[in-house]
N, C-alpha and C positions, 0 to 999 in steps of 0.2 A: 980198281978200288975207288970208292967215292971220295970226292973232295970233302975234307972235314966240314967246311962251311955249308956245302950242299947237303951233307948228311944231317947237320944241325937244323937246317931250314926245313928238312923233310920230316923231322921228328914229330910224332903225333902230338906231344905236349905243346910244341911251338905252334902247330897248326891250330890246335884248340884255342891257345892264347890269342892268336891272330884273329880267328873268327869271332871270339868273344869281344875283342877290341873293336872290330868293325861293327858288330851288332850294337855295342854301346854307343859308338859315335852316331850310328843311324838312328838310334832311339833318341839321342839328344837333339839331333837335327829335326826329327819329326816333331818332338815336343816343342821345340822353339818355333817351328813354322806354324803348328796348329794354334799355339798361344798367340802369336802375332796376328794370325788370321782372325782369331776370336776378338782381338782388340780392334781390328778394322771393322768387324761386324758391330761391335759395341758402339763405335763412333757413328754408326748409321743413326743412332738415336738423335744425335744433333741434327742430322738431315731431316728426320721426321719432324722434329721440333720446329725448325725454320720453315719447312714446307707448310705445315699446318698454321703457323703464325702468319705467314704471308697470305694464305688463302682466307684468313679470318679478318674481320673488321677490327679496328684498333681497340674497341671497347672489350674485346674478348681475347686479346693477344696474351695477356699474362697467365691466364688459366692454363694455356697449353704447356707452358714451362713446368708448372706444378704437376700437371698430369703426367708428362713424360718421366719426370724424376720419380714420382710415386709408383708408377707402373713398373719402372725398371727395378726399383727396390723390391716390390712385391714379387715380381717374376723371379728374381734371384733367390729369394728365400723359399718360395714354393717349389721351384724347380730343383733346388738342393734337397729339400725335405722329401718330396715324393715324385716330382716330375721326371727326373733323370732315371730313377729306377723303373718307373712305368714305361719309359720310352726305350731303354736300352738294357736294363738288367736281365741277365740270363743265368743259366746254371753252369757249374764248373765243367760239365761235359760238353759245353758248346751249344746246348739247345736253348731255345727261348720260347715263351708262350706265343700262341697264335694271336691272342687278343691284347696282351699287355706283358711287360717285363715284371720280374718278381724279386729283384734284388737291387741293392745299392741305395736304399732309402737312408736319408740323413747321412750322406756320404762323409766319411772321415779319411784322413791321410793314411790311416792304417787299414782301411777297407780292402778286402781281397775280392773285389767285384769282378765278375766275368762279363765281358761286353762282346758277345759273339759277333754281332753285326759290324763291329769296328776292330776285330781281331787282326785284320790285315795291316793295321797301323801300329808301329812301335812306340807311338807317342804315349805319354803317361796318362793315367786315368784322370788326373787333375786337368790336364790340358784339354782332353776330350770333353770333360764336363763343362769347362768354361766356354768352349766353342759352341757346344749344343745349347747351353743356356742363352748365349747371345742370339742364336737362332730363335729360340722361344720368345725372347723379348722383342725381336723384330716383328714376329707374327702378331703379337699382342698390340704393338704400336699401330699396325695396319687397321685394327678393328675400329679405332676411334676417329678416323678421317671423315666418316659419314655423319658423325654425331656432333661436330663442333658447333658452338654458339647457342646450344639450347639444352644440353644434357646436364643433369646433376653430377657434381664432382664425386659424390659418394658412390654413384653407380659404377664409375670407373673401378673403384677399389674392390667392390664385391666381385665383379666379373673377372677382374685380374687374378684374384685368388683361384677361382675355379678354372680359368683358362690355363694358367701356368701349371696348376697342380694336376689337372685331369684332361681337359679337352685337347690341348696341343700335344701332350705326351702320348695319348692314345693314338691320335692320327699319325704322329711321327713314328710310333712303334710299328704300325701297320706297313709303312712304306720305307722308313729308314732303318728300323730296329730289328728286322727279321720277322716281322709279323706276317699276317696271312696274305696281304697284297704283294709283298716282296717275295716271301718264301714259297708260296703256293702258286702264284701267277707270274712272277717275274716283272712286276711293275717297275718302270724306270723313272726315276725322279732324282737326278744327280744332286741337286742342291736346294730343291724345294719350291718349284712353281706351284705344286699342289700343297705340299706339306706346310710351307711357310705362307705363301701368298694367297692361294685360294682359301685355305683355312681361315686366315685373318679376314679376308674379304667376306667370307660366309658369315662369320660372327658379326661383321659390320652390317650386313644386310638384315640379319635378324634384329639387331638393335634399331636400325632405321625404320623398319616396318612398324615397330611399336612406338617409335619416337615421333614420327611425323616431320613435316617440313618446317623450316624457319618461318617466322612471321613475315609476311609480305613476299614470300617466294613465288606464290601462284596468284594470279589475278582471279577475279570472280568467275571469269569464263574458263578458268583452268590453265591458261597459258603461263609458262614459267617466266619470271622476271629475273634479270641479271642482278646478283648481289656480289659485286666484285670484292675480292680480297684487297687488303690495303697496301701490299708490297710485293710486286712481282720480283724485284731484286732479291728479297729474302727467299722466295720460292726457288729462284734460280740457284742461289747459294746452297739451299737445302738439297736440290737435285744433284749438284756437283759433289756434295759430301756423300750422298747416297751412292752415286756412281763410283766414287773412290772406295767406299766401304765394300762395294760389290766385289772388289778384287781380293777381299778376304772371304766373302760369301761363297763364290763359286770355286776359285782355285783352292781355297782352304778345305773344301769338301773332299779333296784328295786325301786329306789327313796324313799326307806323306810327302817326302821330297824325292822318293825313288823315281827314276826314269825321267825326271823333269816334267812330269805330266802337268803339274800345277801351272807351268808357264804356258803350255798349250791351251789349257782351260782359260787362262787369262786372255789370250788372243781371241778365242771364241767369244768370250764375254764382251770384249770391246767391239768386235764386229757386229754382234747382235744389238748392242746399244746404239751404234751408229745407224744401223738399219731402222731402228725404231724412231729415231729423230727424223730421218728423211721421209719415212712413211707417213708420220703424223703431219709434217710440214706440207708434204705434197697433197695429202687428203684434205686438210683444212683449207688449203689454197684453192683446190678445185671446188669446194663447197661455198667459200665465202670471198674468194679473191683477196685474202689477207693471210699473213703468217701470224696467227694467233699465238701470243706468248705462252699462255697456260697450256694450250694444246701441244705446242712444241716441247715444253718441259715434260708434260705427261707422256709424250712419245718416247723420251729417253727412259722413263721409268718402265713403260710397257715393254720396250725392247729388252731391258735388263730382266724384267720378270719372266718374259717368254723364254729367254735363252737360259734361264736358271736350270730348268729340268734337263734340257738336252746338252748342256755345256760340257759334260764329260762323255757324251755319246756321239756327237756329230763332228764331221770334218769341217775345216774352216769355211769352205765355200757355201755351206748351208746356213751358217750363222746370220749373214746379212739378210737372207731371205726370211728366216724366222722373225728377225727383228722388224723387217719392213712390214710384214703382215700384221705384227702386233701393233705397229704405229697406226696403221689403217684402222684396225679394230678399236683402238682406244678412242679415236676421234668419233667414229660412228657410234660407239657405245656411250660416250659421254653425252652426245647430242640426244640420243634416243632415251636414255635413262633419265635425263634432266626433265623430260616431258612429264614424268610420273613420279620420280623420286628425287628428293633434295640431297644430293651427294656433293658437298661443297668442294672437295679435293679430287673428285673423280676416282676414288679408291675402288669402287665396284668394277670400273672398266680397266684401270691400270693394273690392279692386282688380281681381280677376279677373272674377267674375260681374257686378259692376256695370260694369266696363269693357266687357264683351261687350254688355250691355244698352245702354249709352250709344252704342256704335258702331252697333248695329242701329237705334237710335232715329232716326239720321239718315235711314235708308231709309224711315222712317214720317213724320217731321215736318219735314224740311228744306223751307224756303220756297223756291219757285222763284226769287224775286228775289235771295235770298242765295246760292243755288247759282250764279246768273249773276254776281253781284258777285265771288265768289271764283274764278269760272271753273273750278270743279271739280264734276263730276257734274251731277245734276239734282234736281228737287223730289221730295218723298217721297210715299208712298202716300196720305196723307190729302188731298193736293192733286190726286188723280186722276191721278198720273203713273205708276201701275202699280207692279209689283214689281221693276223693273230695278235701281233704286238699292239696295233692300233686299238683292237678290241679290249686288250688288257688295260691300256691307258684310259680308255673311256670308262671301263669298270671302276678304276681307281678314282677318277673324277667324280663319278656318281656316288660312290661309297663315301668319299670324304665330304662332299657337299651335303648329302642328306643327313649324315650322322651329326656333323658339326652344326648344321642349321637347326635340327630338331633339339639338340641339347641347349644350344645358345638361346633359341626362342623361348624355351621353357624357363631358363634362368632369367632372361630379361623380362619375361611376363611376370615372374615372381617378384623381381625387383620393383617393377612398376606397381604391382598390387600392394606390396608391403611398405616400401620406402618411397616410391615415386621415381620416375625416370626423367622427367622433364622439369625444368625450373618454372616458376610462375610467369605468366605473360608479362607482368610489369618488370620482373627481373631480367627477362630476355631482352626487353626493350632497353633497359638501363645498362645491361652488359654484365657478363658473368664474372669479370674481374672483380668488380665491387660486390656483386650479389653473393658470390661464392667465397671470395677471399678477402674482401675488405680493402683492396688496393688495386690500382690500375697498372697495367703493363706499360702504358704511356701516360704518366700522371700529368705531364705538362700540357697535354691536349685537353684535359678535363678539369683540373683543379682551379678553384677561384683565384683570380688575380687581385692582390690587395689594393683597396681603393677603388675597385670597379664594381658598381652596383648593377644588378640585373635581376630579372624575374626568372625563376627556375622552378619547374615542377618538383614536387616533393618526391625524393627518391624512396624506394622500398626499404623496409626493414630498418628505418632510421639512419641510413647511410648519409654521410655528409654530402651536400649538394655540389655537383661539379660545375665547371664553367660550361656554357653552351657549346655543344660539339658541332662540327661540320655536318651537313646533311648526309645521312647514311651512316653516321657513327653514334649519335646519341638519341635523346628523346625526340629530336626533330624528324627522325626517320621512322616511317611505318614499319621498316624491316627490322 
């Protein structure tokens, strides 16, 4: 005869109650983790702000703050209205469109949206939305690194609407949301080396080609001149914040606390970042016999960007290798690109080239057990699985780059023709802080000192005349 307690514990009603309780706790934990990870990714906006401010001259520092805040606001509204639905919205039967999602627009707390690509996670729809919105905002932030110190502020706003509402959602649907690259080919991009970083860098390239270089960047013979940013400590602080935020970026992409996988992804992320720093430091020392500060810091970014796609697919020991190669790539890329294109923060290399390498590295190093765990694609070349996954990764890179570049180029071309893309030459010399916003980020460096008389060129647009600036910052600089 069964013990009464054992009989009670084996009762179907109690089993169902216990299972429901466990599922409820799991859902709460997943929701909490995904929301915290989203907040970490959101905090990366501060990192982008400081990095771009540090790489700018003082006369253009303030406009970066306004740009980051405005873009973050626009991204939130547009991603809520249409972007999230295009990226992840599916049908109740678990199907989703090959090109775009078709539900979840103007998301409400009462919405019964189906998210087939994220159905493995018990996190709430709200948590999933916030996490994916933070991703969209990061990709948008990447676009503007190539354009600092000479683009019109209004151009930011127009492109931000279209990027957050259409461009980014479509690319993310293809690879993250069950679209054709993921569902039909098994493209692997765990947290966005292509979806976030290459897409952002591709938009940046389209803008840069139409915008042109800063005044004084290239000599008459075409050789590039150095236009140093005003604060490497700010750049360093920005990189540390970005590095910190990346532990929401990659581990958060598990969307779950099950099996402790998010901790393993965090370790892979750290190892990749460390490899990127060492690779960049070693490469720049071999080329210049100095440990360039900017290159070292961009090495960290490149390592993090590269490890983003394979972070959920590779074993620990491959992470430093992927990061090391990314660090080498970013140094060579910055030097070569600087000969023909004026990219002040190195975004094309750190996010574009490193993003391509990180995406392709899945085709080389993905562990078969992790491909099976994620139920996407197969193992990489080093495991004897052939070139198939590498080919899929290359297809994804080409598809994302060509589509985003074509759409972005058309948008920026239209902005240039209708509104204008670049400030006037005298406004660029004077500084965007005053020309676009009517105030400086560092007023004490420029404002007149009472009782001190001096001769000052007339500023554009009737702006009040500033105190003479140090060479390289104000009218005294040809740059």
